[in-house]
Backbone bond lengths (Angstrom), bond angles and torsions (degrees), N, CA, C in turn:
res aa  C-N    CA-C-N  psi(-1)  N-CA   C-N-CA  omega(-1)  CA-C   N-CA-C  phi
1 M - - - 1.510 - - 1.511 108.95 -
2 D 1.296 119.86 136.72 1.442 122.94 -179.17 1.575 110.15 -77.32
3 S 1.339 112.30 168.22 1.486 118.84 -170.62 1.542 110.37 -62.85
4 Y 1.344 114.58 -42.05 1.494 114.84 178.51 1.463 113.67 -55.11
5 N 1.361 120.47 -51.52 1.433 123.81 -178.90 1.518 111.47 -65.56
6 T 1.373 116.63 -36.80 1.485 116.55 178.66 1.555 107.84 -65.38
7 I 1.312 119.82 -47.35 1.426 120.15 179.01 1.476 112.93 -56.45
8 N 1.338 117.64 -48.35 1.412 123.11 -179.82 1.570 111.54 -54.30
9 E 1.338 109.97 -50.21 1.574 117.25 -179.29 1.586 109.43 -59.41
10 V 1.326 115.21 -47.56 1.458 118.97 -175.15 1.556 108.82 -63.77
11 L 1.354 117.72 -43.48 1.430 119.68 -173.76 1.535 109.98 -68.90
12 V 1.309 118.93 -41.06 1.492 120.42 177.83 1.515 111.05 -64.20
13 K 1.339 118.43 -43.67 1.451 118.16 175.49 1.482 114.70 -65.04
14 L 1.378 114.66 -41.31 1.380 121.75 -178.37 1.594 113.09 -60.34
15 F 1.315 114.07 -45.48 1.504 119.82 -179.35 1.542 105.18 -59.75
16 N 1.307 122.02 -48.41 1.462 124.58 -175.92 1.548 108.90 -67.64
17 E 1.281 117.33 -39.25 1.523 119.06 -175.88 1.502 108.52 -74.96
18 I 1.343 123.48 -38.35 1.414 123.83 -178.54 1.622 106.92 -59.37
19 M 1.317 120.07 -48.56 1.417 121.81 -174.30 1.541 105.84 -66.42
20 H 1.274 123.33 -46.23 1.399 122.28 -178.40 1.476 112.84 -66.23
21 I 1.312 120.90 -48.56 1.428 125.79 -178.26 1.498 112.82 -64.08
22 E 1.364 112.22 -44.28 1.506 117.39 -179.68 1.540 107.38 -59.78
23 E 1.332 119.59 -43.54 1.432 120.45 -179.26 1.529 110.12 -60.47
24 K 1.362 117.01 -46.48 1.445 117.38 179.45 1.570 112.83 -66.04
25 A 1.297 117.29 -33.29 1.509 119.51 -175.95 1.491 108.22 -79.27
26 I 1.327 122.92 -34.87 1.525 118.57 -173.44 1.536 111.57 -100.30
27 I 1.254 123.88 -19.54 1.474 125.57 177.45 1.477 103.92 -93.42
28 T 1.348 115.78 83.11 1.403 125.42 176.78 1.535 111.96 -93.05
29 E 1.325 117.37 -179.59 1.490 118.48 175.46 1.536 109.97 -55.40
30 E 1.360 121.13 -39.54 1.410 121.67 -177.85 1.526 112.70 -67.36
31 F 1.383 117.76 -29.16 1.415 119.04 -175.85 1.511 111.54 -122.07
32 K 1.279 117.00 37.62 1.429 127.14 -177.41 1.535 114.29 -73.08
33 D 1.353 116.25 -15.95 1.426 121.15 177.70 1.511 117.40 -82.70
34 I 1.361 114.78 -4.23 1.477 119.00 -178.09 1.629 110.11 -122.10
35 S 1.302 110.99 160.87 1.484 115.75 176.15 1.488 111.41 -98.05
36 N 1.337 116.50 173.52 1.441 126.67 174.69 1.528 107.65 -61.20
37 N 1.276 119.05 -37.04 1.504 123.34 177.40 1.512 107.19 -61.58
38 D 1.432 117.99 -47.39 1.385 122.24 -176.15 1.534 109.45 -62.28
39 M 1.301 116.78 -37.22 1.465 121.40 178.58 1.555 111.51 -65.12
40 H 1.267 117.17 -30.02 1.443 121.00 -177.88 1.585 107.40 -79.18
41 I 1.325 114.31 -33.42 1.544 117.12 171.60 1.494 112.53 -64.40
42 I 1.364 117.13 -41.96 1.400 122.51 175.66 1.538 111.12 -57.95
43 E 1.285 114.50 -42.23 1.491 121.29 -178.13 1.510 107.53 -63.59
44 S 1.375 115.04 -45.53 1.460 119.46 -179.40 1.532 113.45 -62.74
45 I 1.318 117.55 -36.19 1.468 122.20 179.41 1.570 108.29 -65.08
46 G 1.360 114.94 -43.77 1.484 119.74 177.35 1.440 114.62 72.15
47 K 1.310 116.81 177.22 1.493 123.84 -173.91 1.529 108.05 -104.48
48 E 1.314 124.23 -1.28 1.447 120.88 -177.98 1.567 109.57 -84.82
49 E 1.250 111.57 -132.65 1.496 117.88 -175.65 1.534 109.03 -66.25
50 P 1.327 121.06 150.11 1.496 122.51 170.81 1.557 108.84 -62.15
51 K 1.344 109.23 146.54 1.527 115.21 -178.29 1.534 109.96 -120.53
52 N 1.324 111.46 154.62 1.472 113.59 178.52 1.539 107.41 -84.09
53 M 1.330 111.66 168.43 1.561 118.77 -176.30 1.497 110.40 -58.42
54 S 1.357 116.33 -46.18 1.501 119.99 -174.35 1.514 109.98 -56.03
55 T 1.379 113.39 -46.59 1.498 116.36 -177.55 1.485 115.37 -60.99
56 I 1.377 114.79 -41.09 1.458 121.91 176.25 1.541 111.82 -65.14
57 A 1.318 113.70 -45.91 1.467 116.78 -179.42 1.499 112.62 -61.72
58 K 1.384 113.39 -44.62 1.518 113.56 178.69 1.539 111.49 -61.86
59 S 1.325 118.07 -37.86 1.501 116.90 -177.35 1.532 109.80 -66.79
60 L 1.343 119.49 -25.42 1.432 121.34 -177.80 1.576 110.63 -99.01
61 S 1.383 117.34 -1.18 1.397 119.56 -176.45 1.552 117.39 53.95
62 V 1.434 108.48 47.38 1.451 116.75 174.89 1.584 107.18 -131.94
63 T 1.347 113.29 171.36 1.485 113.31 -179.23 1.587 105.23 -86.57
64 V 1.331 114.52 163.40 1.410 120.99 178.36 1.552 108.35 -62.02
65 G 1.368 117.21 -38.76 1.393 118.78 176.67 1.512 118.80 -56.01
66 T 1.368 111.80 -44.03 1.436 122.08 176.91 1.544 111.43 -59.98
67 L 1.336 110.01 -47.52 1.518 118.21 -178.10 1.558 109.73 -66.21
68 T 1.255 117.42 -33.63 1.487 119.69 -177.97 1.520 111.26 -61.73
69 I 1.304 120.77 -38.59 1.411 125.16 -177.41 1.511 103.66 -69.79
70 A 1.343 128.04 -43.85 1.393 130.60 -179.54 1.549 111.48 -62.36
71 I 1.417 110.02 -45.42 1.536 116.47 -178.72 1.553 107.80 -65.73
72 N 1.273 119.05 -38.37 1.527 118.50 177.14 1.455 110.72 -57.40
73 N 1.317 119.09 -42.96 1.477 121.93 -179.21 1.506 111.99 -68.27
74 L 1.406 115.36 -39.26 1.508 117.26 177.83 1.502 112.96 -69.58
75 V 1.289 117.60 -30.17 1.468 122.61 173.66 1.518 109.47 -64.47
76 K 1.384 115.49 -53.35 1.503 115.79 174.89 1.491 117.46 -52.49
77 K 1.345 115.10 -37.58 1.459 118.88 -177.78 1.510 114.16 -82.85
78 G 1.384 115.15 -3.30 1.442 117.98 176.24 1.519 117.91 88.05
79 Y 1.320 120.19 11.16 1.482 124.99 178.64 1.476 116.06 -86.36
80 V 1.287 113.63 -24.69 1.509 119.81 -167.68 1.578 107.73 -139.02
81 S 1.338 115.22 146.92 1.421 118.16 175.27 1.524 111.40 -127.85
82 R 1.304 120.72 151.52 1.424 127.35 177.48 1.482 109.25 -109.71
83 V 1.296 117.14 138.49 1.471 122.18 168.75 1.499 112.84 -141.23
84 R 1.325 118.44 151.24 1.405 120.65 -178.93 1.570 107.29 -83.84
85 S 1.262 111.99 145.21 1.483 117.36 -178.04 1.528 107.13 -71.13
86 E 1.399 114.04 142.19 1.494 116.94 -178.38 1.592 105.69 -73.98
87 E 1.339 116.42 -30.77 1.496 118.91 -172.68 1.540 109.69 -76.58
88 D 1.377 116.84 -37.71 1.466 121.81 -175.82 1.475 102.74 -143.11
89 R 1.320 118.64 110.34 1.437 129.51 -174.13 1.548 110.26 -71.51
90 R 1.351 117.26 -12.18 1.466 123.46 176.44 1.550 112.14 -74.17
91 V 1.343 112.05 -29.86 1.523 121.91 -177.13 1.456 110.64 -80.30
92 V 1.273 116.95 130.53 1.448 123.81 173.93 1.564 110.80 -102.94
93 L 1.269 119.08 117.93 1.559 122.38 -179.20 1.581 109.53 -94.47
94 I 1.260 113.42 140.27 1.465 119.92 176.86 1.453 113.50 -110.97
95 S 1.299 118.22 134.88 1.497 119.67 179.39 1.583 105.73 -145.60
96 L 1.287 112.96 163.51 1.505 122.39 179.91 1.536 109.05 -82.05
97 S 1.373 114.33 137.55 1.425 119.81 168.95 1.524 110.19 -76.73
98 E 1.299 117.49 -179.86 1.510 118.62 173.91 1.510 110.69 -58.76
99 K 1.335 118.07 -38.16 1.436 121.12 179.96 1.547 109.97 -69.23
100 G 1.355 117.53 -36.81 1.414 119.49 178.61 1.604 109.65 -69.44
101 D 1.322 114.21 -37.39 1.483 113.64 176.29 1.572 111.16 -60.17
102 K 1.243 120.44 -41.75 1.496 124.71 174.47 1.497 113.35 -57.54
103 A 1.365 115.48 -41.74 1.399 121.78 173.04 1.463 116.08 -62.94
104 Y 1.331 112.72 -44.77 1.508 118.46 175.81 1.568 113.17 -60.89
105 D 1.310 115.50 -46.11 1.475 121.32 175.38 1.540 113.16 -56.80
106 H 1.307 112.62 -45.97 1.506 119.63 173.28 1.514 114.81 -51.49
107 H 1.252 111.49 -53.69 1.514 119.92 -178.29 1.534 110.38 -63.58
108 K 1.352 114.82 -43.29 1.508 119.74 -179.91 1.538 108.78 -59.14
109 R 1.313 119.22 -41.17 1.452 124.97 -176.97 1.579 106.50 -60.77
110 F 1.267 118.16 -44.66 1.454 123.15 -179.79 1.531 109.56 -57.17
111 H 1.368 112.31 -50.90 1.500 118.28 178.15 1.527 111.89 -58.91
112 E 1.283 118.43 -43.54 1.465 122.78 178.95 1.524 111.07 -58.80
113 E 1.327 115.38 -45.09 1.478 120.32 -179.68 1.608 110.31 -66.42
114 M 1.307 114.19 -35.71 1.485 118.11 179.03 1.512 109.32 -64.64
115 V 1.370 114.59 -44.56 1.519 117.36 -179.17 1.461 112.15 -65.08
116 E 1.331 114.71 -45.98 1.470 119.66 178.72 1.511 112.32 -56.82
117 A 1.342 114.92 -43.05 1.540 116.95 177.56 1.550 109.67 -64.97
118 T 1.276 118.91 -36.70 1.452 121.01 -178.65 1.556 111.27 -64.30
119 L 1.327 113.14 -41.87 1.482 120.22 -174.17 1.568 111.03 -83.95
120 E 1.244 116.16 -9.26 1.594 117.03 -175.88 1.464 109.66 -64.59
121 G 1.351 108.83 125.56 1.546 115.90 176.95 1.447 114.41 87.83
122 L 1.363 120.41 -2.98 1.453 122.48 -179.02 1.496 110.19 -91.89
123 N 1.301 121.48 137.44 1.486 120.73 174.05 1.534 105.45 -86.90
124 K 1.388 112.91 177.12 1.405 119.93 -175.61 1.520 113.82 -57.64
125 S 1.273 119.75 -43.62 1.583 118.29 -178.50 1.463 106.90 -71.51
126 E 1.344 122.69 -34.94 1.519 116.19 178.81 1.537 109.38 -70.03
127 T 1.299 117.42 -36.70 1.536 116.42 174.96 1.442 111.15 -60.20
128 E 1.305 120.74 -44.59 1.487 121.47 177.54 1.509 113.15 -60.63
129 V 1.337 119.81 -36.61 1.407 121.24 177.93 1.548 109.00 -67.27
130 L 1.352 117.70 -42.76 1.421 125.35 179.94 1.594 107.14 -59.08
131 V 1.276 113.19 -47.17 1.486 117.45 -176.57 1.522 109.81 -60.42
132 R 1.339 113.58 -46.13 1.513 117.91 179.16 1.507 113.92 -61.82
133 A 1.362 116.24 -37.89 1.475 118.59 178.21 1.501 108.54 -66.92
134 L 1.296 116.42 -42.59 1.457 116.80 -175.46 1.477 111.20 -69.72
135 Q 1.246 122.46 -34.15 1.413 128.52 172.29 1.581 111.12 -59.96
136 N 1.359 113.34 -45.47 1.495 114.36 170.48 1.437 115.38 -54.08
137 L 1.335 116.52 -45.59 1.401 125.39 -177.92 1.573 109.58 -60.86
138 S 1.353 115.18 -47.52 1.369 122.01 177.54 1.566 113.85 -58.50
139 N 1.322 114.01 -41.06 1.455 122.10 178.56 1.596 110.52 -65.25
140 F 1.331 115.48 -38.25 1.426 119.63 172.90 1.526 114.66 -59.38
141 F 1.343 113.44 -45.61 1.569 117.85 177.35 1.434 110.56 -66.58
142 K 1.314 120.74 -38.90 1.510 123.04 172.37 1.511 113.03 -50.26
143 G 1.293 114.06 -42.75 1.491 121.50 179.76 1.540 111.74 -62.48
144 Y 1.290 118.93 -31.21 1.430 123.81 -177.35 1.564 111.89 -85.84
145 R 1.361 114.50 -14.27 1.499 117.92 177.48 1.526 111.56 -77.44
146 K 1.301 115.25 -21.09 1.479 114.96 -171.42 1.503 116.47 -78.89
């Protein structure tokens, strides 16, 4: 099989497998009350400073309305908290609760293991080529989001 067909086959399988395996790996007994999508929202909120809804929605490429529904559910389940900004009371800031922090760390560990497995056995120049190829792929997808 030529390189083009091999890459096409690997990418198609990889995208499907990543979504399926990630869901199985991160939605454990402890986090069975949330979805893979919820976990990506938790990842976008992050553990640093609280973020406003627009910032989170933009990072996920969703509308604020769509995000609001998901945030409401995550608040009810105890993963996320809302607070009004001290500077501007109209602004609602979103942050992770202690339970959300644990989910974030769990998800991060999965991604770290995935990256380590990808880089295993590659030398520096092979890693640089892989990074460049993945950046090209990312740029391709960014073009489709517009």
